[in-house]
C-alpha positions in Angstrom: 14.8 -27.2 8.7 16.3 -26.2 5.4 13.7 -23.5 5.0 14.5 -22.2 8.5 18.2 -22.1 7.8 17.6 -20.3 4.4 15.4 -17.8 6.3 18.1 -17.2 8.9 20.7 -16.8 6.3 18.5 -14.3 4.4 18.1 -12.2 7.6 21.8 -12.4 8.4 22.7 -11.1 4.9 20.5 -8.0 5.5 21.8 -7.1 9.0 25.6 -6.6 9.4 25.2 -6.7 13.2 24.3 -10.3 13.1 27.3 -12.6 13.8 25.5 -15.9 13.3 22.3 -17.6 12.2 21.4 -18.3 15.9 21.7 -14.6 16.8 19.1 -13.9 14.0 16.9 -16.5 15.6 16.6 -14.3 18.7 15.3 -11.3 16.7 11.8 -10.2 17.6 10.8 -10.1 14.0 11.6 -13.8 13.6 9.4 -14.7 16.6 6.6 -12.4 15.4 6.6 -14.1 12.0 6.6 -17.6 13.7 3.5 -16.5 15.8 1.9 -15.2 12.7 2.2 -18.5 10.9 0.2 -20.1 13.7 -2.3 -17.3 13.8 -2.7 -17.2 10.1 -3.4 -21.0 10.0 -6.1 -20.5 12.6 -7.5 -17.5 10.7 -7.8 -19.5 7.5 -9.8 -22.1 9.5 -12.1 -19.2 10.6 -11.0 -19.6 14.2 -10.9 -15.9 14.5 -10.8 -15.6 18.3 -8.0 -18.0 18.7 -6.1 -16.3 15.8 -6.5 -12.9 17.6 -5.3 -14.4 20.8 -2.1 -15.6 19.2 -1.8 -12.1 17.6 -2.1 -10.4 21.0 0.5 -12.7 22.6 2.9 -12.0 19.8 2.4 -8.3 20.1 3.0 -8.4 23.9 6.2 -10.4 23.4 7.7 -8.7 20.4 6.1 -5.3 20.0 5.2 -6.2 16.5 1.5 -6.4 15.4 0.8 -8.6 12.4 -2.9 -9.2 11.8 -3.5 -12.9 11.4 -5.2 -12.3 8.1 -2.1 -10.8 6.4 -0.5 -12.9 3.7 3.3 -13.1 3.8 5.8 -14.7 1.4 9.1 -16.3 2.0 12.2 -14.7 3.6 10.2 -11.7 5.0 12.5 -9.9 7.5 11.6 -7.3 10.1 14.7 -5.6 11.4 14.0 -4.4 15.0 10.3 -3.9 15.9 7.3 -1.7 16.5 5.8 -2.6 13.1 2.0 -2.7 12.3 0.7 -4.8 9.4 -3.0 -4.8 8.6 -5.5 -7.6 7.9 -5.5 -7.4 4.1 -1.9 -6.6 3.6 0.0 -8.9 1.1 3.8 -9.2 1.3 5.9 -11.0 -1.4 9.2 -12.8 -1.1 12.5 -11.3 0.2 10.8 -8.1 1.6 12.5 -6.1 4.3 10.8 -3.8 6.8 12.6 -1.7 9.4 11.3 -0.4 12.7 8.2 1.7 13.2 6.6 1.0 9.8 2.9 0.8 9.3 1.2 -1.0 6.5 -2.1 0.7 7.2 -5.6 0.5 5.8 -8.2 3.0 4.5 -11.0 4.3 6.7 -13.6 1.4 7.0 -16.3 4.1 7.2 -15.7 5.2 3.6 -17.9 2.4 2.2 -15.2 0.6 0.3 -15.3 -3.1 1.3 -12.6 -5.8 0.8 -8.9 -5.0 0.5 -7.9 -2.0 2.6 -4.1 -2.5 3.0 -1.0 -2.4 0.7 0.5 -5.1 -1.4 4.3 -5.3 -1.4 5.9 -7.1 -4.4 9.1 -9.2 -4.1 12.3 -7.5 -2.9 10.7 -4.3 -1.5 12.5 -2.5 1.2 10.6 -0.2 3.6 12.7 2.2 5.6 12.2 3.1 9.3 9.2 5.2 10.2 7.6 4.9 6.8 3.8 4.7 6.4 2.3 2.8 3.5 -1.4 3.4 3.5 -4.4 2.1 1.6 -4.9 -0.7 -1.0 -2.0 0.4 -3.1 0.7 -1.7 -4.8 4.5 -1.2 -4.2 6.3 -2.6 -7.2 9.0 -5.2 -7.3 12.4 -4.0 -5.8 11.0 -0.6 -4.9 12.5 1.2 -2.0 10.5 3.4 0.4 12.8 5.8 2.3 12.7 6.5 6.0 9.6 8.4 7.3 8.1 8.5 3.8 4.3 8.5 3.6 3.0 6.5 0.6 -0.6 6.7 -0.5 -0.3 5.9 -4.3 1.0 3.0 -6.3 4.8 2.8 -6.5 6.4 1.7 -9.8 8.8 -1.2 -10.0 12.3 -0.3 -9.0 11.4 3.2 -7.8 12.9 4.9 -4.8 10.4 7.0 -2.9 11.2 9.7 -0.3 9.3 12.5 1.5 5.8 13.4 2.6 3.9 12.7 0.5 6.4 10.3 -1.1 7.9 11.2 -4.4 10.2 9.3 -6.7 13.8 10.3 -6.7 16.5 9.5 -9.3 19.4 7.3 -8.2 22.6 6.3 -9.9 22.7 3.1 -11.8 25.3 1.7 -9.4 22.9 2.3 -6.5 19.9 0.9 -8.2 21.8 -2.3 -9.2 22.6 -3.1 -5.6 20.7 -6.1 -4.4 20.1 -4.4 -1.0 19.8 -0.8 0.1 19.8 -0.4 3.9 16.7 1.4 5.2 15.6 1.8 1.6 17.1 5.3 1.7 19.9 6.8 -0.4 21.7 9.0 2.1 23.4 11.5 -0.2 21.8 14.9 -0.4 21.9 14.8 -4.2 19.1 12.2 -4.0 16.8 14.8 -2.3 13.8 15.5 -4.7 14.1 19.3 -4.2 17.8 19.2 -4.9 17.1 17.2 -8.1 14.4 19.7 -9.2 16.9 22.6 -8.8 19.5 20.6 -10.9 16.9 20.0 -13.6 16.0 23.7 -13.7 19.7 24.5 -14.0 20.0 22.2 -16.9 17.0 23.7 -18.6 18.4 27.2 -18.2 21.7 26.1 -19.7 19.8 24.6 -22.7 17.7 27.8 -23.2 20.9 29.9 -23.1 22.5 27.7 -25.7 19.4 28.0 -27.9 19.3 31.8 -27.5 23.0 32.1 -28.4 22.4 30.0 -31.5 19.5 32.2 -32.6 21.3 35.6 -31.8 24.8 34.6 -32.8 26.0 34.9 -29.3 25.5 38.7 -29.0 22.2 38.8 -27.1 23.7 40.4 -24.0 25.4 43.1 -26.1 22.1 44.0 -27.8 20.3 44.2 -24.5 23.0 46.5 -23.1 22.7 48.8 -26.2 18.9 48.9 -25.8 
């Protein structure tokens, strides 16, 4: 009971729309996770057909498809639904996933056996519509922005946006926050293309300063005389 209350409190802390623990208890993600615990126990006993049956019932009732083979840590929270989590996915503690996310696998026809799906470390946030594909690792407290497509390992604490996903710089105040809704910094200044232009502007300013130092500040005048 204490673990259930802790889980409900963790979900409530991540969703400002929730007014009470018991409202969180009605969320489809909570029910999908409860069904998964049953299915996963059957899967570990190699009762694969029964595990799949539980999985299909859960998907019908919640619109969330968690393969019974997936391994999930504590306080995993799915906000809304329409999420797909593959067989060999591994999810750490305090992970948050929003709607329409896929933790997908590689093509089984490519001859690579074993693990095909992502590993999410503790505290990861996956924004709505994001696709995390293949046997990659998303580092601790990393944030995957909405609609990003991630196919390579993500460093610890990184914020990834875009297609394909690229790291973006965030202010220390934003990084220090314990929770970033949808895993997405909403200001335009966090856009990778905007940041590239800003870096280029800084490089141009540095080059101008070096040129002035070498020419004594009269480079424009010399060019005009030429």
